[in-house]
C-alpha positions, 0 to 999 in steps of 0.5 A, spaced: 445 513 374 450 509 371 455 514 368 454 519 374 460 521 377 457 523 384 452 516 384 459 513 383 462 516 389 456 515 393 456 508 392 464 508 393 466 506 386 470 512 386 474 514 392 473 521 396 475 524 402 468 524 406 467 529 411 460 528 413 455 522 411 448 521 414 442 517 411 440 523 406 447 526 404 454 525 403 459 531 404 466 531 400 472 535 399 472 538 392 478 535 388 479 541 385 477 546 390 476 554 389 479 555 396 482 550 402 476 547 405 471 547 399 466 542 400 461 539 396 454 536 399 451 531 395 444 528 396 444 520 396 438 520 392 440 522 384 436 529 383 439 532 376 438 539 379 434 544 384 427 542 380 428 535 381 430 535 389 424 534 393 422 539 398 424 535 404 431 534 401 432 541 400 430 543 407 435 538 410 440 540 406 441 547 409 441 544 416 447 539 413 450 545 410 450 549 417 453 543 421 459 543 416 460 551 415 460 551 423 465 546 423 469 549 417 469 556 421 472 553 427 477 549 424 479 554 419 478 560 423 474 564 418 467 567 418 466 568 410 463 563 406 459 562 399 454 557 398 453 556 391 449 551 387 450 551 379 443 549 376 444 548 369 450 548 364 450 555 362 450 557 370 456 552 370 453 545 373 458 540 370 455 534 374 448 533 373 447 531 380 444 536 384 450 538 389 451 544 394 458 548 394 461 550 401 467 555 399 470 558 405 473 565 403 479 568 405 481 576 405 486 575 399 483 569 395 482 573 389 475 569 387 470 573 383 463 570 383 460 576 379 461 583 376 455 588 379 451 591 373 447 598 374 440 597 375 434 601 373 429 602 379 423 602 376 425 596 371 427 592 378 420 594 381 416 591 376 420 585 375 420 584 383 412 584 382 412 579 377 416 574 381 412 575 387 406 574 383 409 568 380 411 564 387 406 559 389 
C-alpha cells in the first residue's frame, strides 16, 4: 500500500526502533508510547483489520506477542500488560494496517481503558447465547 505508514516502515522507507523481526512480523517501539516499553506488532502482509488477517497470521501473531511480552517482563520488571488491537475508526484505529499494541502497565501509570457499566443478567445471557450461536 503506497500511502500506508506501516508498509513504509516495513519497507524501511521510514525509520523505526525494531525490537523483533521475522518473516511474518516486525515489532517496533511506538513513537508515542502509552507507557515505557509500548510495542507495536505489525504483520508484514498488509491487512487492514482483523477481518483481513489470515488465520495463519493470527495464530502466529500471539506466539510473537508472547515472546515480546516475556522479554519486556524481564527487562522492565513488570508483570501487567494490555494487548490491544483497535479495529476500525470508532474503536480508535488510526492506521489502517492491522497491528497489535503491547502496553506494559505500571501501578501509577493512570491509563484508563474503559468505564464499566451495569449489566442486566437476563439481557447478558440472551446476548451470550446469540453470540454463541453466531460463532462458526
